[in-house]
PDB file with one MODEL, atoms N, CA, C and O in Angstrom:
MODEL        1
ATOM      1  N   UNK A   1      91.238 122.267 107.763  1.00  0.00           N
ATOM      2  CA  UNK A   1      90.506 123.109 108.100  1.00  0.00           C
ATOM      3  C   UNK A   1      90.248 123.989 109.073  1.00  0.00           C
ATOM      4  O   UNK A   1      90.130 123.428 110.162  1.00  0.00           O
ATOM      5  N   UNK A   2      90.098 125.290 109.111  1.00  0.00           N
ATOM      6  CA  UNK A   2      90.071 126.413 110.358  1.00  0.00           C
ATOM      7  C   UNK A   2      89.177 125.731 111.284  1.00  0.00           C
ATOM      8  O   UNK A   2      88.568 124.873 110.646  1.00  0.00           O
ATOM      9  N   UNK A   3      88.897 125.734 112.278  1.00  0.00           N
ATOM     10  CA  UNK A   3      87.891 125.047 113.464  1.00  0.00           C
ATOM     11  C   UNK A   3      87.409 123.933 113.368  1.00  0.00           C
ATOM     12  O   UNK A   3      86.279 123.738 113.816  1.00  0.00           O
ATOM     13  N   UNK A   4      88.192 122.820 112.711  1.00  0.00           N
ATOM     14  CA  UNK A   4      87.944 121.513 112.575  1.00  0.00           C
ATOM     15  C   UNK A   4      89.425 120.887 113.387  1.00  0.00           C
ATOM     16  O   UNK A   4      90.613 120.863 113.066  1.00  0.00           O
ATOM     17  N   UNK A   5      88.572 120.374 114.696  1.00  0.00           N
ATOM     18  CA  UNK A   5      89.859 119.695 114.899  1.00  0.00           C
ATOM     19  C   UNK A   5      89.728 118.337 114.871  1.00  0.00           C
ATOM     20  O   UNK A   5      89.035 117.886 115.783  1.00  0.00           O
ATOM     21  N   UNK A   6      90.378 117.213 113.772  1.00  0.00           N
ATOM     22  CA  UNK A   6      90.685 115.821 113.344  1.00  0.00           C
ATOM     23  C   UNK A   6      90.531 116.393 112.461  1.00  0.00           C
ATOM     24  O   UNK A   6      90.527 117.591 112.177  1.00  0.00           O
ATOM     25  N   UNK A   7      90.242 114.565 111.447  1.00  0.00           N
ATOM     26  CA  UNK A   7      90.152 114.323 110.061  1.00  0.00           C
ATOM     27  C   UNK A   7      88.667 114.818 109.695  1.00  0.00           C
ATOM     28  O   UNK A   7      87.586 114.615 110.248  1.00  0.00           O
ATOM     29  N   UNK A   8      88.998 115.476 108.659  1.00  0.00           N
ATOM     30  CA  UNK A   8      87.851 115.968 108.053  1.00  0.00           C
ATOM     31  C   UNK A   8      86.762 115.077 107.301  1.00  0.00           C
ATOM     32  O   UNK A   8      87.296 114.440 106.393  1.00  0.00           O
ATOM     33  N   UNK A   9      85.371 114.843 107.414  1.00  0.00           N
ATOM     34  CA  UNK A   9      84.616 113.972 106.900  1.00  0.00           C
ATOM     35  C   UNK A   9      84.571 114.020 105.300  1.00  0.00           C
ATOM     36  O   UNK A   9      84.818 115.089 104.741  1.00  0.00           O
ATOM     37  N   UNK A  10      84.297 113.013 104.646  1.00  0.00           N
ATOM     38  CA  UNK A  10      84.802 112.901 102.871  1.00  0.00           C
ATOM     39  C   UNK A  10      83.548 113.910 102.779  1.00  0.00           C
ATOM     40  O   UNK A  10      83.928 115.064 102.579  1.00  0.00           O
ATOM     41  N   UNK A  11      82.336 113.788 102.862  1.00  0.00           N
ATOM     42  CA  UNK A  11      81.149 114.543 102.238  1.00  0.00           C
ATOM     43  C   UNK A  11      80.873 116.211 103.114  1.00  0.00           C
ATOM     44  O   UNK A  11      79.983 116.877 102.585  1.00  0.00           O
ATOM     45  N   UNK A  12      81.375 116.690 104.017  1.00  0.00           N
ATOM     46  CA  UNK A  12      81.044 117.529 105.055  1.00  0.00           C
ATOM     47  C   UNK A  12      82.290 117.870 105.699  1.00  0.00           C
ATOM     48  O   UNK A  12      82.605 117.369 106.778  1.00  0.00           O
ATOM     49  N   UNK A  13      83.032 118.722 105.066  1.00  0.00           N
ATOM     50  CA  UNK A  13      84.138 119.090 105.410  1.00  0.00           C
ATOM     51  C   UNK A  13      84.107 119.911 106.787  1.00  0.00           C
ATOM     52  O   UNK A  13      85.185 120.231 107.287  1.00  0.00           O
ATOM     53  N   UNK A  14      82.884 120.268 107.425  1.00  0.00           N
ATOM     54  CA  UNK A  14      83.304 120.944 108.733  1.00  0.00           C
ATOM     55  C   UNK A  14      82.665 120.163 109.406  1.00  0.00           C
ATOM     56  O   UNK A  14      81.842 120.664 110.173  1.00  0.00           O
ATOM     57  N   UNK A  15      82.806 118.601 109.373  1.00  0.00           N
ATOM     58  CA  UNK A  15      82.506 117.401 110.399  1.00  0.00           C
ATOM     59  C   UNK A  15      83.716 116.600 110.257  1.00  0.00           C
ATOM     60  O   UNK A  15      84.425 116.554 109.252  1.00  0.00           O
ATOM     61  N   UNK A  16      83.881 116.004 111.296  1.00  0.00           N
ATOM     62  CA  UNK A  16      85.022 115.308 111.282  1.00  0.00           C
ATOM     63  C   UNK A  16      84.542 113.783 111.270  1.00  0.00           C
ATOM     64  O   UNK A  16      83.375 113.553 111.586  1.00  0.00           O
ATOM     65  N   UNK A  17      85.422 112.693 110.906  1.00  0.00           N
ATOM     66  CA  UNK A  17      85.205 111.611 110.930  1.00  0.00           C
ATOM     67  C   UNK A  17      84.655 110.502 111.677  1.00  0.00           C
ATOM     68  O   UNK A  17      84.023 109.481 111.406  1.00  0.00           O
ATOM     69  N   UNK A  18      85.189 111.146 112.876  1.00  0.00           N
ATOM     70  CA  UNK A  18      84.855 110.208 114.146  1.00  0.00           C
ATOM     71  C   UNK A  18      86.518 110.113 114.960  1.00  0.00           C
ATOM     72  O   UNK A  18      87.474 110.889 114.937  1.00  0.00           O
ATOM     73  N   UNK A  19      86.257 108.557 115.760  1.00  0.00           N
ATOM     74  CA  UNK A  19      87.216 108.427 116.867  1.00  0.00           C
ATOM     75  C   UNK A  19      88.260 107.016 116.005  1.00  0.00           C
ATOM     76  O   UNK A  19      88.723 107.088 114.867  1.00  0.00           O
ATOM     77  N   UNK A  20      88.360 106.146 116.719  1.00  0.00           N
ATOM     78  CA  UNK A  20      89.396 104.958 116.535  1.00  0.00           C
ATOM     79  C   UNK A  20      89.136 104.032 115.003  1.00  0.00           C
ATOM     80  O   UNK A  20      89.992 103.400 114.385  1.00  0.00           O
ATOM     81  N   UNK A  21      87.803 104.186 114.686  1.00  0.00           N
ATOM     82  CA  UNK A  21      87.855 103.299 113.625  1.00  0.00           C
ATOM     83  C   UNK A  21      87.463 104.228 112.816  1.00  0.00           C
ATOM     84  O   UNK A  21      86.857 103.631 111.926  1.00  0.00           O
ATOM     85  N   UNK A  22      87.447 105.733 112.524  1.00  0.00           N
ATOM     86  CA  UNK A  22      86.952 106.399 111.582  1.00  0.00           C
ATOM     87  C   UNK A  22      87.361 105.714 110.160  1.00  0.00           C
ATOM     88  O   UNK A  22      86.586 105.457 109.238  1.00  0.00           O
ATOM     89  N   UNK A  23      88.437 105.534 110.195  1.00  0.00           N
ATOM     90  CA  UNK A  23      88.693 104.964 108.684  1.00  0.00           C
ATOM     91  C   UNK A  23      88.052 104.184 108.046  1.00  0.00           C
ATOM     92  O   UNK A  23      87.815 104.333 106.848  1.00  0.00           O
ATOM     93  N   UNK A  24      87.583 103.016 108.892  1.00  0.00           N
ATOM     94  CA  UNK A  24      86.718 101.870 108.233  1.00  0.00           C
ATOM     95  C   UNK A  24      85.639 102.953 107.831  1.00  0.00           C
ATOM     96  O   UNK A  24      85.823 103.398 106.698  1.00  0.00           O
ATOM     97  N   UNK A  25      84.400 103.550 108.603  1.00  0.00           N
ATOM     98  CA  UNK A  25      83.638 104.499 108.338  1.00  0.00           C
ATOM     99  C   UNK A  25      83.621 105.539 107.452  1.00  0.00           C
ATOM    100  O   UNK A  25      82.602 105.734 106.790  1.00  0.00           O
ATOM    101  N   UNK A  26      84.547 106.214 107.335  1.00  0.00           N
ATOM    102  CA  UNK A  26      85.409 106.986 106.401  1.00  0.00           C
ATOM    103  C   UNK A  26      84.876 106.523 104.607  1.00  0.00           C
ATOM    104  O   UNK A  26      84.185 107.085 103.758  1.00  0.00           O
ATOM    105  N   UNK A  27      85.705 105.100 104.675  1.00  0.00           N
ATOM    106  CA  UNK A  27      85.874 104.501 103.356  1.00  0.00           C
ATOM    107  C   UNK A  27      84.669 103.941 102.867  1.00  0.00           C
ATOM    108  O   UNK A  27      84.515 103.664 101.678  1.00  0.00           O
ATOM    109  N   UNK A  28      83.392 103.678 104.161  1.00  0.00           N
ATOM    110  CA  UNK A  28      82.290 103.320 103.438  1.00  0.00           C
ATOM    111  C   UNK A  28      81.254 104.234 102.865  1.00  0.00           C
ATOM    112  O   UNK A  28      80.424 104.035 101.977  1.00  0.00           O
ATOM    113  N   UNK A  29      81.575 105.548 103.779  1.00  0.00           N
ATOM    114  CA  UNK A  29      81.032 106.574 103.225  1.00  0.00           C
ATOM    115  C   UNK A  29      81.146 107.375 102.427  1.00  0.00           C
ATOM    116  O   UNK A  29      80.443 108.326 102.086  1.00  0.00           O
ATOM    117  N   UNK A  30      83.020 106.592 101.774  1.00  0.00           N
ATOM    118  CA  UNK A  30      83.775 107.713 100.263  1.00  0.00           C
ATOM    119  C   UNK A  30      83.012 106.798  99.531  1.00  0.00           C
ATOM    120  O   UNK A  30      82.979 107.287  98.402  1.00  0.00           O
ATOM    121  N   UNK A  31      82.228 105.501  99.518  1.00  0.00           N
ATOM    122  CA  UNK A  31      82.296 104.576  98.392  1.00  0.00           C
ATOM    123  C   UNK A  31      83.316 103.910  97.998  1.00  0.00           C
ATOM    124  O   UNK A  31      83.327 103.402  96.877  1.00  0.00           O
ATOM    125  N   UNK A  32      84.583 103.772  99.047  1.00  0.00           N
ATOM    126  CA  UNK A  32      85.738 103.329  98.282  1.00  0.00           C
ATOM    127  C   UNK A  32      85.715 101.622  98.674  1.00  0.00           C
ATOM    128  O   UNK A  32      86.572 100.828  98.285  1.00  0.00           O
ATOM    129  N   UNK A  33      84.602 101.294  99.478  1.00  0.00           N
ATOM    130  CA  UNK A  33      84.363 100.259 100.098  1.00  0.00           C
ATOM    131  C   UNK A  33      83.218  99.978 100.265  1.00  0.00           C
ATOM    132  O   UNK A  33      82.455 100.888 100.588  1.00  0.00           O
ATOM    133  N   UNK A  34      82.600  98.341 100.069  1.00  0.00           N
ATOM    134  CA  UNK A  34      81.315  98.436 100.287  1.00  0.00           C
ATOM    135  C   UNK A  34      80.922  98.225 101.723  1.00  0.00           C
ATOM    136  O   UNK A  34      79.838  98.657 102.117  1.00  0.00           O
ATOM    137  N   UNK A  35      82.012  97.375 102.790  1.00  0.00           N
ATOM    138  CA  UNK A  35      81.569  96.972 103.574  1.00  0.00           C
ATOM    139  C   UNK A  35      82.782  97.404 104.479  1.00  0.00           C
ATOM    140  O   UNK A  35      83.613  97.968 103.767  1.00  0.00           O
ATOM    141  N   UNK A  36      83.275  97.326 106.105  1.00  0.00           N
ATOM    142  CA  UNK A  36      84.456  97.174 106.666  1.00  0.00           C
ATOM    143  C   UNK A  36      84.141  96.713 107.759  1.00  0.00           C
ATOM    144  O   UNK A  36      83.028  96.704 108.284  1.00  0.00           O
ATOM    145  N   UNK A  37      85.702  96.072 108.370  1.00  0.00           N
ATOM    146  CA  UNK A  37      85.334  95.396 109.813  1.00  0.00           C
ATOM    147  C   UNK A  37      86.143  96.445 110.789  1.00  0.00           C
ATOM    148  O   UNK A  37      87.120  97.097 110.421  1.00  0.00           O
ATOM    149  N   UNK A  38      85.738  96.475 111.692  1.00  0.00           N
ATOM    150  CA  UNK A  38      86.715  97.369 112.629  1.00  0.00           C
ATOM    151  C   UNK A  38      86.382  96.417 114.220  1.00  0.00           C
ATOM    152  O   UNK A  38      85.716  95.386 114.321  1.00  0.00           O
ATOM    153  N   UNK A  39      86.914  96.986 115.040  1.00  0.00           N
ATOM    154  CA  UNK A  39      86.764  96.278 116.433  1.00  0.00           C
ATOM    155  C   UNK A  39      86.297  97.516 117.125  1.00  0.00           C
ATOM    156  O   UNK A  39      86.764  98.655 117.114  1.00  0.00           O
ATOM    157  N   UNK A  40      85.160  96.958 117.787  1.00  0.00           N
ATOM    158  CA  UNK A  40      83.993  98.098 118.772  1.00  0.00           C
ATOM    159  C   UNK A  40      84.186  98.233 119.902  1.00  0.00           C
ATOM    160  O   UNK A  40      83.168  98.085 120.577  1.00  0.00           O
ATOM    161  N   UNK A  41      85.291  98.513 120.577  1.00  0.00           N
ATOM    162  CA  UNK A  41      85.282  98.077 122.297  1.00  0.00           C
ATOM    163  C   UNK A  41      84.874  99.083 123.477  1.00  0.00           C
ATOM    164  O   UNK A  41      84.616  98.929 124.671  1.00  0.00           O
ATOM    165  N   UNK A  42      84.940 100.354 122.475  1.00  0.00           N
ATOM    166  CA  UNK A  42      84.160 101.630 123.039  1.00  0.00           C
ATOM    167  C   UNK A  42      82.735 102.267 122.438  1.00  0.00           C
ATOM    168  O   UNK A  42      82.005 103.043 123.055  1.00  0.00           O
ATOM    169  N   UNK A  43      82.528 101.793 121.186  1.00  0.00           N
ATOM    170  CA  UNK A  43      81.586 102.619 120.557  1.00  0.00           C
ATOM    171  C   UNK A  43      82.212 102.970 119.484  1.00  0.00           C
ATOM    172  O   UNK A  43      81.561 103.513 118.591  1.00  0.00           O
ATOM    173  N   UNK A  44      83.464 102.765 119.339  1.00  0.00           N
ATOM    174  CA  UNK A  44      84.124 103.384 117.692  1.00  0.00           C
ATOM    175  C   UNK A  44      83.404 102.976 116.793  1.00  0.00           C
ATOM    176  O   UNK A  44      83.144 103.996 116.157  1.00  0.00           O
ATOM    177  N   UNK A  45      82.967 102.245 116.376  1.00  0.00           N
ATOM    178  CA  UNK A  45      82.467 101.788 115.055  1.00  0.00           C
ATOM    179  C   UNK A  45      81.129 102.696 115.070  1.00  0.00           C
ATOM    180  O   UNK A  45      80.895 103.454 114.128  1.00  0.00           O
ATOM    181  N   UNK A  46      80.307 102.595 116.120  1.00  0.00           N
ATOM    182  CA  UNK A  46      78.982 102.751 116.110  1.00  0.00           C
ATOM    183  C   UNK A  46      79.128 104.479 115.723  1.00  0.00           C
ATOM    184  O   UNK A  46      78.603 105.121 114.812  1.00  0.00           O
ATOM    185  N   UNK A  47      80.020 104.889 116.767  1.00  0.00           N
ATOM    186  CA  UNK A  47      80.262 106.499 116.777  1.00  0.00           C
ATOM    187  C   UNK A  47      80.587 106.967 115.789  1.00  0.00           C
ATOM    188  O   UNK A  47      80.065 108.032 115.458  1.00  0.00           O
ATOM    189  N   UNK A  48      81.573 106.344 114.944  1.00  0.00           N
ATOM    190  CA  UNK A  48      81.657 106.500 113.646  1.00  0.00           C
ATOM    191  C   UNK A  48      81.396 106.826 112.280  1.00  0.00           C
ATOM    192  O   UNK A  48      81.613 107.683 111.424  1.00  0.00           O
ATOM    193  N   UNK A  49      80.774 105.632 112.505  1.00  0.00           N
ATOM    194  CA  UNK A  49      79.365 105.429 111.463  1.00  0.00           C
ATOM    195  C   UNK A  49      78.310 106.392 111.488  1.00  0.00           C
ATOM    196  O   UNK A  49      78.193 107.067 110.465  1.00  0.00           O
ATOM    197  N   UNK A  50      77.437 106.629 112.518  1.00  0.00           N
ATOM    198  CA  UNK A  50      77.051 107.747 113.032  1.00  0.00           C
ATOM    199  C   UNK A  50      77.242 109.341 112.134  1.00  0.00           C
ATOM    200  O   UNK A  50      76.536 110.052 111.419  1.00  0.00           O
ATOM    201  N   UNK A  51      78.565 109.354 112.651  1.00  0.00           N
ATOM    202  CA  UNK A  51      79.022 110.372 112.230  1.00  0.00           C
ATOM    203  C   UNK A  51      79.509 110.596 110.675  1.00  0.00           C
ATOM    204  O   UNK A  51      79.853 111.707 110.272  1.00  0.00           O
ATOM    205  N   UNK A  52      79.503 109.513 109.909  1.00  0.00           N
ATOM    206  CA  UNK A  52      79.848 109.271 108.496  1.00  0.00           C
ATOM    207  C   UNK A  52      78.389 109.361 108.199  1.00  0.00           C
ATOM    208  O   UNK A  52      78.342 110.391 107.526  1.00  0.00           O
ATOM    209  N   UNK A  53      77.312 108.962 108.282  1.00  0.00           N
ATOM    210  CA  UNK A  53      76.457 109.029 108.079  1.00  0.00           C
ATOM    211  C   UNK A  53      76.223 107.494 107.319  1.00  0.00           C
ATOM    212  O   UNK A  53      75.683 107.589 106.217  1.00  0.00           O
ATOM    213  N   UNK A  54      76.593 105.964 107.809  1.00  0.00           N
ATOM    214  CA  UNK A  54      76.245 105.125 107.262  1.00  0.00           C
ATOM    215  C   UNK A  54      75.909 103.766 108.434  1.00  0.00           C
ATOM    216  O   UNK A  54      75.344 104.383 109.337  1.00  0.00           O
ATOM    217  N   UNK A  55      75.936 102.995 108.664  1.00  0.00           N
ATOM    218  CA  UNK A  55      75.543 102.377 110.106  1.00  0.00           C
ATOM    219  C   UNK A  55      76.488 101.214 110.256  1.00  0.00           C
ATOM    220  O   UNK A  55      76.730 100.458 109.315  1.00  0.00           O
ATOM    221  N   UNK A  56      77.148 101.052 111.745  1.00  0.00           N
ATOM    222  CA  UNK A  56      77.810 100.306 112.156  1.00  0.00           C
ATOM    223  C   UNK A  56      77.286  98.831 113.106  1.00  0.00           C
ATOM    224  O   UNK A  56      76.161  99.130 113.505  1.00  0.00           O
ATOM    225  N   UNK A  57      77.490  97.985 113.409  1.00  0.00           N
ATOM    226  CA  UNK A  57      77.059  97.388 114.163  1.00  0.00           C
ATOM    227  C   UNK A  57      78.129  96.207 114.924  1.00  0.00           C
ATOM    228  O   UNK A  57      79.113  95.654 114.434  1.00  0.00           O
ATOM    229  N   UNK A  58      77.420  96.034 116.550  1.00  0.00           N
ATOM    230  CA  UNK A  58      78.328  95.836 117.242  1.00  0.00           C
ATOM    231  C   UNK A  58      77.740  94.472 117.599  1.00  0.00           C
ATOM    232  O   UNK A  58      76.652  94.509 118.174  1.00  0.00           O
ATOM    233  N   UNK A  59      78.370  93.062 117.312  1.00  0.00           N
ATOM    234  CA  UNK A  59      78.171  92.079 117.964  1.00  0.00           C
ATOM    235  C   UNK A  59      77.701  91.807 119.184  1.00  0.00           C
ATOM    236  O   UNK A  59      78.035  92.594 120.070  1.00  0.00           O
ATOM    237  N   UNK A  60      76.827  90.657 119.552  1.00  0.00           N
ATOM    238  CA  UNK A  60      76.707  90.388 120.533  1.00  0.00           C
ATOM    239  C   UNK A  60      77.536  90.238 121.414  1.00  0.00           C
ATOM    240  O   UNK A  60      78.471  89.485 121.143  1.00  0.00           O
ATOM    241  N   UNK A  61      77.510  90.806 122.608  1.00  0.00           N
ATOM    242  CA  UNK A  61      78.717  90.394 123.953  1.00  0.00           C
ATOM    243  C   UNK A  61      79.018  88.750 123.954  1.00  0.00           C
ATOM    244  O   UNK A  61      78.198  87.972 124.442  1.00  0.00           O
ATOM    245  N   UNK A  62      79.908  88.429 123.533  1.00  0.00           N
ATOM    246  CA  UNK A  62      80.396  87.013 123.675  1.00  0.00           C
ATOM    247  C   UNK A  62      80.137  86.033 122.773  1.00  0.00           C
ATOM    248  O   UNK A  62      80.237  84.808 122.834  1.00  0.00           O
ATOM    249  N   UNK A  63      79.660  87.054 121.622  1.00  0.00           N
ATOM    250  CA  UNK A  63      79.234  86.126 120.184  1.00  0.00           C
ATOM    251  C   UNK A  63      80.403  85.805 119.548  1.00  0.00           C
ATOM    252  O   UNK A  63      80.492  84.735 118.945  1.00  0.00           O
ATOM    253  N   UNK A  64      81.269  86.544 119.597  1.00  0.00           N
ATOM    254  CA  UNK A  64      82.610  86.318 119.195  1.00  0.00           C
ATOM    255  C   UNK A  64      83.894  86.276 120.005  1.00  0.00           C
ATOM    256  O   UNK A  64      83.645  86.785 121.098  1.00  0.00           O
ATOM    257  N   UNK A  65      85.233  85.864 119.932  1.00  0.00           N
ATOM    258  CA  UNK A  65      86.656  85.524 120.659  1.00  0.00           C
ATOM    259  C   UNK A  65      86.332  87.158 120.848  1.00  0.00           C
ATOM    260  O   UNK A  65      85.645  87.813 120.064  1.00  0.00           O
ATOM    261  N   UNK A  66      87.155  87.814 122.392  1.00  0.00           N
ATOM    262  CA  UNK A  66      87.563  88.820 122.666  1.00  0.00           C
ATOM    263  C   UNK A  66      89.029  88.820 122.695  1.00  0.00           C
ATOM    264  O   UNK A  66      89.583  89.919 122.699  1.00  0.00           O
ATOM    265  N   UNK A  67      90.015  87.343 122.722  1.00  0.00           N
ATOM    266  CA  UNK A  67      91.163  87.588 122.746  1.00  0.00           C
ATOM    267  C   UNK A  67      91.946  88.374 121.736  1.00  0.00           C
ATOM    268  O   UNK A  67      91.644  88.485 120.547  1.00  0.00           O
ATOM    269  N   UNK A  68      93.371  89.107 122.557  1.00  0.00           N
ATOM    270  CA  UNK A  68      93.893  89.674 121.912  1.00  0.00           C
ATOM    271  C   UNK A  68      92.807  91.164 122.092  1.00  0.00           C
ATOM    272  O   UNK A  68      93.433  91.566 123.072  1.00  0.00           O
ATOM    273  N   UNK A  69      92.171  91.791 121.986  1.00  0.00           N
ATOM    274  CA  UNK A  69      91.651  92.613 122.085  1.00  0.00           C
ATOM    275  C   UNK A  69      91.600  93.275 123.218  1.00  0.00           C
ATOM    276  O   UNK A  69      90.873  92.799 124.090  1.00  0.00           O
ATOM    277  N   UNK A  70      92.346  94.534 123.512  1.00  0.00           N
ATOM    278  CA  UNK A  70      92.397  95.545 124.411  1.00  0.00           C
ATOM    279  C   UNK A  70      91.142  96.078 124.932  1.00  0.00           C
ATOM    280  O   UNK A  70      90.819  96.935 124.110  1.00  0.00           O
ATOM    281  N   UNK A  71      90.171  96.031 125.944  1.00  0.00           N
ATOM    282  CA  UNK A  71      89.101  96.879 125.976  1.00  0.00           C
ATOM    283  C   UNK A  71      89.199  98.393 126.418  1.00  0.00           C
ATOM    284  O   UNK A  71      89.392  98.674 127.601  1.00  0.00           O
ATOM    285  N   UNK A  72      89.067  99.332 125.476  1.00  0.00           N
ATOM    286  CA  UNK A  72      88.937 100.747 125.774  1.00  0.00           C
ATOM    287  C   UNK A  72      88.355 101.154 127.544  1.00  0.00           C
ATOM    288  O   UNK A  72      88.884 101.740 128.489  1.00  0.00           O
ATOM    289  N   UNK A  73      86.831 100.392 127.296  1.00  0.00           N
ATOM    290  CA  UNK A  73      86.177 100.913 128.537  1.00  0.00           C
ATOM    291  C   UNK A  73      86.193  99.615 129.046  1.00  0.00           C
ATOM    292  O   UNK A  73      85.367  98.944 128.427  1.00  0.00           O
ATOM    293  N   UNK A  74      86.956  98.753 130.181  1.00  0.00           N
ATOM    294  CA  UNK A  74      86.447  97.967 130.670  1.00  0.00           C
ATOM    295  C   UNK A  74      85.491  98.027 131.299  1.00  0.00           C
ATOM    296  O   UNK A  74      85.300  99.103 131.866  1.00  0.00           O
ATOM    297  N   UNK A  75      84.303  96.748 131.519  1.00  0.00           N
ATOM    298  CA  UNK A  75      83.429  96.781 132.114  1.00  0.00           C
ATOM    299  C   UNK A  75      83.632  96.730 133.743  1.00  0.00           C
ATOM    300  O   UNK A  75      83.917  95.655 134.270  1.00  0.00           O
ATOM    301  N   UNK A  76      83.505  97.719 134.391  1.00  0.00           N
ATOM    302  CA  UNK A  76      83.899  97.949 136.125  1.00  0.00           C
ATOM    303  C   UNK A  76      83.098  97.611 136.627  1.00  0.00           C
ATOM    304  O   UNK A  76      81.917  97.734 136.303  1.00  0.00           O
ATOM    305  N   UNK A  77      83.722  96.880 137.936  1.00  0.00           N
ATOM    306  CA  UNK A  77      82.329  96.686 138.806  1.00  0.00           C
ATOM    307  C   UNK A  77      82.260  98.257 139.762  1.00  0.00           C
ATOM    308  O   UNK A  77      83.129  99.124 139.856  1.00  0.00           O
ATOM    309  N   UNK A  78      80.780  98.195 140.432  1.00  0.00           N
ATOM    310  CA  UNK A  78      80.566  99.575 140.761  1.00  0.00           C
ATOM    311  C   UNK A  78      81.172  99.031 142.282  1.00  0.00           C
ATOM    312  O   UNK A  78      81.296  97.886 142.716  1.00  0.00           O
ATOM    313  N   UNK A  79      81.429 100.108 142.775  1.00  0.00           N
ATOM    314  CA  UNK A  79      81.859 100.485 144.242  1.00  0.00           C
ATOM    315  C   UNK A  79      80.935  99.826 145.402  1.00  0.00           C
ATOM    316  O   UNK A  79      79.707  99.831 145.486  1.00  0.00           O
ATOM    317  N   UNK A  80      81.668  99.393 146.061  1.00  0.00           N
ATOM    318  CA  UNK A  80      81.181  98.364 147.274  1.00  0.00           C
ATOM    319  C   UNK A  80      80.625  99.967 148.110  1.00  0.00           C
ATOM    320  O   UNK A  80      81.302 100.994 148.051  1.00  0.00           O
ATOM    321  N   UNK A  81      79.237  99.865 148.876  1.00  0.00           N
ATOM    322  CA  UNK A  81      78.654 100.735 149.336  1.00  0.00           C
ATOM    323  C   UNK A  81      79.190 101.131 150.817  1.00  0.00           C
ATOM    324  O   UNK A  81      78.660 102.051 151.441  1.00  0.00           O
TER     325      UNK A  81
ENDMDL
END
């Protein structure tokens, strides 16, 4: 679509589906699946879900192992004064 940079949203072709977890959110919004699982290291599940008009959850930090997941935005230590 002209003017749309990204994969078009299933229900509003003038909008995009979102970031790295957008396939999961788009599949839920298009009623292809009732629910989907994706990693949310930088908010990609919640942001993509919001753009697609559905809900995305991120478990409490530490609830599940992060082994094997590379953080998109690692928790940075504030610079020393």
